[in-house]
C-alpha positions as CSV (number, residue, x, y, z in Angstrom):
1,M,0.0,0.0,0.0
2,P,1.5,3.4,-1.0
3,P,2.1,5.9,1.8
4,I,-0.6,8.5,2.4
5,R,0.5,12.0,1.6
6,P,-1.0,15.0,3.4
7,A,-3.2,17.1,1.2
8,A,-1.8,20.5,0.2
9,S,-3.2,23.3,2.2
10,T,-5.5,25.8,0.7
11,E,-2.9,28.5,1.4
12,D,-0.2,26.6,-0.6
13,A,-2.6,26.1,-3.5
14,E,-3.5,29.9,-3.4
15,C,0.2,30.8,-3.4
16,H,1.0,28.5,-6.3
17,E,-2.0,29.9,-8.3
18,L,-0.9,33.5,-7.5
19,T,2.7,32.6,-8.7
20,R,1.2,31.2,-11.9
21,Q,-0.9,34.2,-12.5
22,L,1.9,36.6,-11.9
23,R,4.2,34.6,-14.2
24,R,1.5,34.7,-17.0
25,R,0.8,38.4,-16.5
26,G,4.5,39.2,-16.4
27,T,5.1,37.3,-19.6
28,L,2.3,39.1,-21.4
29,V,3.2,42.6,-20.2
30,L,6.9,42.2,-20.9
31,A,6.4,40.7,-24.4
32,V,3.9,43.4,-25.4
33,F,6.2,46.2,-24.3
34,A,9.1,44.5,-26.0
35,M,7.0,44.5,-29.2
36,L,6.3,48.3,-28.8
37,W,10.0,49.0,-28.3
38,A,10.7,46.9,-31.5
39,F,8.2,48.9,-33.4
40,S,9.9,52.1,-32.2
41,G,13.2,50.7,-33.4
42,A,11.7,49.7,-36.7
43,S,10.6,53.3,-37.2
44,G,14.2,54.3,-37.6
45,T,14.8,51.8,-40.4
46,G,12.7,53.6,-43.1
47,S,9.1,54.6,-43.9
48,A,6.3,52.5,-42.6
49,T,5.8,50.6,-45.8
50,D,9.4,49.8,-46.5
51,V,10.5,46.1,-46.4
52,V,12.9,46.4,-43.4
53,P,10.5,48.0,-40.9
54,V,7.6,45.8,-42.0
55,T,9.9,42.7,-41.6
56,V,11.0,43.9,-38.1
57,E,7.4,44.5,-37.1
58,V,6.2,41.1,-38.4
59,A,9.1,39.4,-36.6
60,A,8.3,41.3,-33.4
61,V,4.6,40.2,-33.5
62,L,5.7,36.6,-34.0
63,V,8.2,36.7,-31.2
64,T,5.6,38.3,-28.9
65,V,2.9,35.8,-29.8
66,V,5.2,32.8,-29.1
67,A,6.3,34.3,-25.7
68,I,2.7,34.8,-24.7
69,Y,1.8,31.3,-25.8
70,L,4.6,29.7,-23.9
71,G,3.7,31.7,-20.8
72,H,0.0,30.8,-20.9
73,R,0.1,27.2,-22.1
74,E,-1.6,24.7,-19.8
75,G,1.3,22.2,-19.9
76,A,3.9,24.8,-18.7
77,A,6.1,23.5,-15.9
78,P,5.3,25.0,-12.6
79,S,7.6,27.7,-11.3
80,P,10.6,26.3,-9.4
81,R,9.6,28.4,-6.4
82,T,6.6,30.3,-5.2
83,V,6.8,34.1,-4.8
84,S,7.0,35.7,-1.4
85,L,5.3,39.0,-1.8
86,P,5.7,41.8,0.7
87,A,2.7,43.3,2.4
88,N,0.7,45.7,0.2
89,W,2.7,44.6,-2.8
90,A,-0.1,45.5,-5.3
91,R,-0.3,49.0,-3.9
92,G,3.5,49.3,-4.3
93,V,3.3,48.1,-7.9
94,G,0.7,50.7,-8.6
95,I,2.8,53.5,-7.1
96,V,5.9,52.4,-9.0
97,N,4.1,52.1,-12.3
98,G,2.3,55.4,-11.8
99,A,5.6,57.1,-11.0
100,E,7.1,55.5,-14.1
101,V,4.4,57.0,-16.3
102,L,4.8,60.4,-14.7
103,A,8.6,60.3,-15.1
104,I,8.3,59.2,-18.8
105,L,5.9,62.2,-19.4
106,A,8.3,64.5,-17.6
107,V,11.4,63.4,-19.5
108,I,9.6,63.6,-22.8
109,A,8.4,67.2,-22.0
110,A,11.9,68.1,-20.7
111,T,13.8,66.7,-23.7
112,V,11.5,68.0,-26.3
113,G,10.9,71.3,-24.5
114,T,14.6,72.0,-24.3
115,G,15.2,71.2,-28.0
116,H,16.8,67.8,-27.5
117,P,14.2,65.3,-28.9
118,R,17.0,62.9,-29.9
119,L,17.3,62.1,-26.1
120,V,13.8,60.8,-25.8
121,P,14.4,57.1,-26.5
122,S,17.4,56.9,-24.1
123,A,15.7,58.9,-21.4
124,V,12.5,56.8,-21.6
125,A,14.7,53.6,-21.6
126,L,16.4,54.8,-18.4
127,V,13.1,55.5,-16.6
128,V,11.8,52.1,-17.7
129,G,15.0,50.4,-16.6
130,L,15.1,52.1,-13.2
131,H,11.5,51.1,-12.5
132,F,12.4,47.4,-12.6
133,F,14.5,47.7,-9.4
134,P,11.6,48.2,-7.0
135,L,9.5,45.8,-9.0
136,A,12.1,43.1,-8.4
137,R,11.3,43.3,-4.7
138,L,7.6,43.9,-5.0
139,Y,7.1,40.9,-7.4
140,D,9.8,38.8,-5.8
141,Q,11.4,38.4,-9.2
142,R,15.2,38.6,-8.8
143,Q,15.7,38.6,-12.6
144,Y,14.0,42.0,-12.8
145,R,17.2,43.4,-11.4
146,W,19.0,42.2,-14.4
147,T,16.2,43.5,-16.6
148,G,16.6,46.9,-15.0
149,A,20.4,46.9,-15.3
150,L,20.4,45.9,-18.9
151,L,17.7,48.4,-19.9
152,S,19.7,51.1,-18.0
153,A,22.8,50.0,-19.9
154,V,20.9,50.4,-23.2
155,A,19.9,53.9,-22.1
156,V,23.5,54.8,-21.2
157,A,24.7,53.5,-24.6
158,G,22.0,55.6,-26.3
159,F,23.1,58.7,-24.4
160,A,26.7,58.0,-25.4
161,L,25.7,57.6,-29.1
162,T,23.7,60.8,-28.9
163,A,26.7,62.6,-27.6
164,A,28.7,61.1,-30.4
165,G,26.3,62.6,-32.9
166,L,24.4,59.4,-34.1
167,P,21.3,60.4,-36.1
168,G,17.9,60.2,-34.4
169,E,16.8,57.3,-36.7
170,S,19.8,55.3,-35.7
171,L,19.3,56.0,-32.0
172,R,15.7,54.7,-32.3
173,I,17.0,51.5,-33.8
174,V,19.7,50.9,-31.2
175,V,17.6,51.9,-28.2
176,G,14.3,50.5,-29.4
177,L,15.7,47.1,-30.5
178,G,18.0,46.9,-27.5
179,C,15.1,47.4,-25.1
180,A,13.0,45.0,-27.0
181,L,15.6,42.2,-26.8
182,V,16.0,42.8,-23.0
183,L,12.3,42.6,-22.4
184,W,11.8,39.6,-24.6
185,A,14.6,37.8,-22.8
186,T,12.9,38.4,-19.5
187,A,9.5,37.4,-20.9
188,Y,10.9,34.2,-22.2
189,H,12.6,33.5,-18.9
190,L,9.4,34.0,-17.1
191,A,7.5,31.9,-19.6
192,L,9.9,29.0,-19.5
193,R,11.5,29.1,-16.1
194,G,9.1,31.1,-13.9
């Protein structure tokens, strides 16, 4: 006769379900924002109907759809660990995301208002990168620290290329596609490893 195992507690089941939901939501949000960054990068490659931007955009949609599928499939392996969320984590996430939106609007207004619109992609990338550091703690996702660091590195590279005189179109390509790759990498990590 096989040994009798104790039934999982309701609290454990709820924690596993919350972890699964956050994993799915994270994959979806990261993949969609990666696609938007890729579209921004594609806009620097030519007019909207040229072959290169259309190819980049089609590829971006496909990479995004696959990430979302992998993150939402029923047969996905469970996360190797359950999240340990701090008290009032959802409120904290709302505050961080609200501050991010306000900071993005402020940097766009400041860069455009001072006659430096070429700084917009890098400045926005820096804001987005920095907002991942508190999210790493709030979502108990250590990999978000790497996401934040890599997005910030893309932003710094964009600032350096701006100072070197790289044209605005090229800056959109570098920063847009760089940010897209970082966000897709994180989305796929969540989708496949949790």
